[in-house]
Every structure is written in C-alpha cells, then in structure tokens.
C-alpha positions in Angstrom: -65.5 15.0 -199.0 -62.6 15.3 -196.6 -59.2 16.7 -197.2 -56.4 14.6 -198.7 -54.5 13.0 -195.9 -51.1 13.5 -197.6 -51.9 17.2 -198.0 -52.9 17.4 -194.4 -49.6 16.0 -193.2 -47.8 18.4 -195.6 -49.9 21.2 -194.1 -48.9 19.9 -190.6 -45.2 20.1 -191.6 -45.5 23.7 -192.8 -47.8 24.8 -189.9 -45.6 23.2 -187.2 -42.5 24.7 -188.7 -44.0 28.2 -188.7 -45.6 27.8 -185.3 -42.3 26.6 -183.8 -40.4 29.5 -185.3 -43.1 31.9 -184.0 -42.8 30.4 -180.5 -39.0 30.7 -180.6 -38.7 34.2 -182.1 -42.0 36.1 -182.1 -43.5 35.1 -178.7 -40.4 36.3 -176.7 -40.6 39.7 -178.4 -44.3 39.9 -177.4 -44.0 38.6 -173.8 -40.4 39.3 -172.9 -40.1 35.6 -171.9 -38.7 32.7 -173.9 -41.2 30.1 -175.1 -39.7 26.7 -175.5 -42.4 24.2 -176.4 -40.1 21.2 -176.3 -38.9 22.2 -172.9 -42.5 22.5 -171.6 -43.4 19.1 -172.9 -40.1 17.6 -171.7 -40.6 19.0 -168.2 -44.3 17.9 -168.1 -43.3 14.3 -169.0 -40.0 14.1 -167.3 -38.0 13.4 -170.4 -35.2 15.2 -172.2 -35.5 18.2 -174.5 -35.0 16.1 -177.7 -37.8 13.8 -176.7 -40.0 16.9 -176.0 -39.2 18.3 -179.4 -39.9 14.9 -181.1 -43.3 14.7 -179.3 -44.1 18.3 -180.4 -43.2 17.5 -184.0 -45.2 14.3 -184.0 -48.3 16.0 -182.6 -48.1 18.9 -185.1 -47.1 16.9 -188.1 -49.1 13.7 -187.7 -51.5 13.6 -184.8 -53.3 16.9 -185.1 -53.5 16.8 -189.0 -54.9 13.3 -188.9 -57.4 14.2 -186.2 -58.4 17.2 -188.3 -59.0 15.1 -191.4 -60.7 12.1 -189.8 -62.6 13.5 -186.8 -63.0 17.3 -187.0 -63.2 18.5 -190.6 -66.7 17.1 -191.4 -68.1 18.7 -188.2 -66.9 22.2 -188.8 -68.5 24.9 -191.0 -66.9 27.0 -193.7 -64.1 26.8 -196.2 -61.0 24.8 -195.5 -59.2 27.9 -194.2 -62.1 28.7 -191.8 -62.2 25.1 -190.6 -58.5 25.2 -190.0 -58.8 28.4 -188.0 -61.5 26.9 -185.9 -59.3 23.8 -185.3 -56.5 26.1 -184.3 -58.7 27.8 -181.7 -59.8 24.4 -180.4 -56.2 23.3 -180.0 -55.4 26.7 -178.3 -58.2 26.3 -175.8 -57.0 22.8 -174.8 -53.4 24.2 -174.6 -54.1 27.1 -172.3 -56.7 25.5 -170.1 -55.4 21.9 -169.8 -51.9 21.4 -171.1 -50.2 24.6 -169.9 -51.3 24.1 -166.3 -50.1 20.5 -166.4 -46.7 21.8 -167.6 -46.4 24.3 -164.8 -47.2 27.3 -166.9 -50.4 28.0 -165.0 -54.0 28.5 -166.0 -54.0 30.8 -169.1 -50.2 30.7 -168.9 -50.2 32.9 -165.8 -46.7 31.8 -164.8 -45.0 32.4 -168.2 -46.3 35.8 -169.3 -50.0 35.9 -168.6 -52.3 37.6 -171.2 -49.4 38.5 -173.5 -48.4 34.8 -173.6 -52.0 33.8 -174.1 -52.4 36.2 -177.1 -49.1 35.0 -178.6 -50.2 31.4 -178.2 -53.6 32.3 -179.8 -51.9 33.9 -182.8 -49.5 30.9 -183.2 -52.4 28.4 -183.0 -54.4 30.5 -185.6 -51.4 30.4 -187.9 -51.1 26.7 -187.4 -54.7 26.0 -188.0 -55.0 28.3 -191.0 -52.0 26.9 -192.7 -53.1 23.3 -192.0 -56.6 24.0 -193.3 -55.5 25.9 -196.4 -52.9 23.3 -197.4 -55.1 20.3 -196.5 -57.8 21.7 -198.7 -61.2 20.1 -199.1 -60.5 17.1 -201.4 -61.4 19.0 -204.5 -58.1 18.0 -206.1 -59.2 14.4 -205.8 -62.5 15.1 -207.6 -60.6 16.8 -210.5 -58.1 14.0 -211.0 
C-alpha cells in the first residue's frame, strides 16, 4: 500500500513551510550567512525572486511529495517516518552535490558556509522528509475506512 496522495501533499505543505522557516532563521544562526532558497533558484534560472519562491514551493508541496508516493515509497524500507527520512537524505544529496554547484554555491556548499551550511541543509532536509513521511503515512487510514 502506498501513502494517500492528499496526505502527502498536506505533508509537503507542512514540511516545506518548516524547512523554509529553518532556512530563513535557523541556518543563518548556524552558518553566519543568510540562506535564501528562492534567491538561489532564481539566480540559477535567471528569473525573479518571486518565481524562485514559486518554484521552491511547487517542488516542496507537489513534485517531491508525488515522487515520494508514486516512485520512492515502495522501494524504501521501514515505517513511513523512516522512509520519509531516507527520502529527505536522498533530496539532500542531490541538493549539495548537484543543485548547489549549479546555483553557484559550490560543491558541498563551499561558497556559502561549507560544512556548517551542509549540516544545516541536512537537518532541514531530514525535517522535511520526516514530516512528509509521517503526515503522508502508509495508507492505513484507507484500509480502515
């Protein structure tokens, strides 16, 4: 059984909100540098900040939760929470190895805080994945209905 798609999108809303707030307020305290996800995306794509934020929200609320439900969930071990945490780590690896260098932040975020930024990013992605997995569930509520 896979998680409920509606719950996954709701999980994506909660997880993206918390992750975005962490990037705005917690990461700068850890790294001493501001972390503006929308600005990174906007700069990478050559679009305005608002478009960068819209893309960030669409990925976190729609794209990643649907990929989790339809592609990733059945291939991961463990409870919904553990599966979500693994998904968060998978997203983090892609972010720090592929996306951040493309955005000018350097490999493993070397240009925007180095290891402190990498650790802040890992924590944020674990929170994102954990919330997504926990809220999306395992479809048990569908069997009980």
